[in-house]
N, C-alpha and C positions, 0 to 999 in steps of 0.2 A: 699444762694450763692453757695452751693455745686453743683447746677445745672451747674455751670461753668465747672466742671469736668465731671459730669454725662453725659452731652450731647456728650462728647468725649469717652464715654464708660469706664470711670474710676470711681470705687466705693470706699467705705471706707472713713475714716476720713482723710482729707488731712494732710499730714505730719506724719501719723502713719506708723508703720513698714509694715502693711498690704497694705497700699496705695503705699508705695515705692516698695514693692515686685511685684506689678502688673503694675507699671509705664512703659510705652513704649512711646517714642516720636520720631518724631512728630505724633500726632493723628490728623486726618483731617475730617471735615464734610463739606457738601456743603454750600456755602456762596455767596450771591450776584448773579450776572448774569454769571453763569457758573464757578465761582471761588471756592475757598476753604478757610475755616478758620482752621488754624493749631495751635495746642496747643503744647507748649514747656515747659519743666519742668527743674528745677535745685534744687539740695539739697545742701545748704551751705550758704555762705555769699552773699551779694547783687551782682547781675550780670546783664549782658545785652547780647543779641544775636547779633553777628557780622556776617553779610552775605557777601559773596564774590561778590561784585559789583552790586548785584541786588537791594539792599535796604540799607537805612541808618541803623545804629545800633538800635535795639529795646530794651528799658529797660524792665526788668522783675519786676513784682509786688510780694510782699510778702503776703503769706496767713496768716493773723492774726499774732500771735507771734511764728509761727512755723519756721522751716528751709526750708519751701517749697516756692520756687519762680516760677512764671509762666508768660507766655505771650501768648496771642492769636494774631496770625499774619495772615492778609488777604493775600492770595497768588493767583496768576492767574492760569488759567487752564494750565496743561502741564508742570508746572515748576519743574525743578530739580536744586538744589542749594547747594553749599558748605557753611558751617557755623561753627562758634566756639562759645563757651560760655566764655565770658570775665569777670573776677573778678579782679578789680584793674588793675595791669600791667600784669597779667597772663591770658593765654587763654588755653582752654581745649576742647577736643572732648566732645560731649554730651554723658554722661555715660548711658543714657537710649535709645540710638540709636545704633543698631548693625552695621550700615553701616558707615564706616569711609573712610578717605582719609589721610593716614599717622597717626601719633600718636596724633595729636592735632586738627584734623578736622573731621567733620561729613558731611554726605550728606542727605538732605531732599528731598523727592520726593512726590508730591501730587498724589492722587490715579489715575489720568488719565495721568500721565507723560508717555511719550513714553517708551516702554520696552527697556532694554539694556540686551538682553538675554545672551551675552557671557561674561559679566563682573561679576565676583563673588562678593558677599557682604563681603568685607574685613573689619574686625573690627579694631579699633584703636590699639589694642595690637598685631594684626597679623603681622608677618614678611613675606613680599612678596618674592616669589622665584626670584632668579637671574639667568641669562643665565650662562652656564658653560664656554663659550668662553669669555675671557677677553683680550683685547689688550691694550698695553701701547703705546699711541701715543705721541711722543716727537716732536712737530711741530716746525720746524725752522721758518716758516712764522708767526705763531701765538705766539710763545714763550711758554715755560712751558710744562708740561706733563698733560695728561688727560687719564682717563680710559674709553675705548669704549667697551661696551658689545655687543655681537653678538649672535643672537638666530635664528636657522633655523626652523621656524614654518612649520610643515608638512614635514620636511626633507630639507627645503630650496628651494629658487627660486629667482625671481627678488629681487634686494636689495631695501629695504624701509628704508630711513634715517629718524629717529624720532628725530627731533630737541627738545631741552629741555629733552633729554633722561632720565636724572635722575628722573624727575617728573614721567615719565611713568614706571620707575622701582620701586620707593620707595613710591609714593603716590597712583598711580593707576596701577593695575596689568595687564599691556598691554600684557606681555608675555603670561599669562594665557588666556586672551581674544582672542588674535590672534590664539593661538593653538586651542581654542574651535571653532572659526569661520572657520578655515581651515578644522577641522574635520567634520564640518557641511556643507561643500562645499559652504559656504557663501563667502569664500576667496580662491584664489589659494595659493599653498605653496609659502612662501616668506621668505627671510632672513632679519630679523630685525636688524638694526644697531642703537643702542641707543647712540646718540651723546650728551654729556653733554656740557653745556655752562659755560664758566668761567666769562664772562662779557657780559650779554645779549645785553645791549644797544650798546656796541662797536662792537660786533661780528654780531649782527642781523640787524644793520643799512645797508643802501644801499652802502656798500663799498666792494671791491673785496677780501679782505684778507681771510675771512673764506672760501669762495667757491674756491678760488685758492688753498688754503691748502687742502680742501677736494679733489679736482681734482688731484693735483700733489703729495699729500702725503698720505691721508687716503685711497683713492681707490687703489693705488698700495700696500699699507700695507695690505688691505683686500685680494687683489689678491694673495699676498704672502702666505697667510694662507689658500688658497683654496676657497676663496669667490670672484669669478669674479663679477665685477660690470659693466655690459654692459650698456653703456649710453643710448642705445635704449630701455632699460627696467629698468630705474632707477627712483624711485619716492621719492620725499621729502615731508614730512608732518610736518607742524608747526602751532603753535597757537600764536595769538597776534603778538609780534615782530617776532616770529618764522615763522608765516604765511607771514609776510612782506618779510622775508629773503628768503623763498622758491620762492616767486613770483619774487624777484629780481634776483635770480639765473637763473630762466627760461628766463629772459630778457638779462642779462649780460653775460651768459655763454650758448649761443645757442648750442643745441645738447647734452648738458650734462644730462638734465632731460627729461624723456618722459612724466612725469606726476607730478602734485603737488596737495596736499590736504591742503587747507588753512582754518583754523577755526578762525574766528574773527581776520583776518589779520589787522595789525596796519597801514592801508592805509592812515591814516592822516599824516604819518611821512614825515617830510622834515628835512634837516640838522638843528640841533639846536632846533627843535620843542619840544623835550622831556623836555627841561629845561624851557619852557615858562609857564606862569601862566595858559594858556588855550591851551594845546598842540593840541587839536582837532579843534581849531578855524581857522586854516589856509586854504589854497586852497583845494577844494574838490578833494579827491583822492590822495593828497600829491604828493610826488616825483614819485611814480609809475605811476599815471595817467599822469603826465607831460611827463614822458619818453615815454609812449604809444602814446600820442598825437603828440609829436615832432619828434620822431624817426620812428614811424610806423613800428615796427619790424614784421617779418613774423613768426607767432606762429602756423602755420598750422600743425606742428607735435606734438603739446602739448595738453594733456588732463588736464584741470584745474578745480578742484572742490572747490567751495567756500561755506562756511557756516558761519552764524553770528547769534548771539542771537537777537530775536525779541525785547527784552527789552534793547538792546544796542542802544538806539535811536540816540545818536550822532555819533555812528559808522556807522549807516546804509548808509547815503549819500556817505561817503568815499568808503565803500565797493561796493555800487551799481555802482559808477563811474568806479572803476577798473574792476568789473565784465563785464560791458558793453563794455569797451574798449578792454578787453582781447578777447572777442568774435569777435569784429570787426577786430582784428589783425589775425584772422584765427584759433584761438584755439578752440577745442571742449570743451565747458564750461557746467558745472553743477552748479546750484545755489540752495541753500536751506536755510531755516531759522529754528532755534531751539527756543523752548519756554524757553529762558534762558537769563541770563546776560553774563558777561565776565567770564566764569567759566568752568574749565576743567571737571567738573562733567557732563556737556552736550557735551563738545567737544569730549569726548571719544566715544560716539555713532557715531558721524560724522566721527571720525578717521577711524573706521573699514569700514563703508559704503563707504567713499570717497576714501580710499586707494584701495578698491576692484574696484570701478568705474575707478579710474585712471589707473588700470592695465587692463581695458577692460572687467571687469565682472560686470554685473548689480547685486548689492547686493539685497538680498530678504527682508532685514529689513531696 
């Protein structure tokens, strides 16, 4: 049975010190029709692998009486996915995988996954750099205070609002990635504004409070610190509910945004849908598609980039409806599909590429 490990390039007695010293996961070999078999390892008590949206949890098997637990997982071509190792109520990053997303998540990529050249491999123990500019935004419209970080990539330029900004600060090194892309001329210089969310469902639903506050409070606050936010060159980028929010802003606040980058936008959304047993079971395209059909806005000044995971099967009809209707409304539209589920590990490539496109530059990658 050692062939289980040997075919993945692992030698030595499973569970021995020599075996663990050489262990690196996930290890992948070709499997099936263009896919991969990936080996995951864990040293300790009984565990399972928990993937972010792409698959159900996968139980790990114990090797004899050792502390070696393993699982072979069939993965499709091109997949990049976030995962954790769960033991009981605790979840951990994979200690044998050097690529992490925050302190308790890892990222697995099969050998033919699309390259992400500007994103460094940050380990679970790494502390990601933070922008030097920090603004305290005390919003009267939204209530409470929040910290907004600002980073002039390449010296600064058009403002790019990154919704769910804390994720792009603390889980994925967006500041470093944008700097690298600008240095490589894959992006023009931009000013990144990392906007944290306090209550995603309340703020990112199709209600005006957030974007009224951004327009009337945050943009003047930025301008007061020397960061002019010209509405003719203002881009918003969001994922999931954040993608829904960016699209809503383009509709409800005409002229505020020149471009949007939406990854896996939650276009199934209608008021109250999030609390239903099957939130995606409502009308195709949700409230956004209904707005586009009924009000027929003129979006001729908007550049709208949409990306969604090919494995998000129930999301696809909702996204396709909004993509089509946005184009019919006059927007310049770019549509792409990632070999992924609902996962920031794949969204981050689309983030750089689609922000570049929204600013009028055709990205090279």
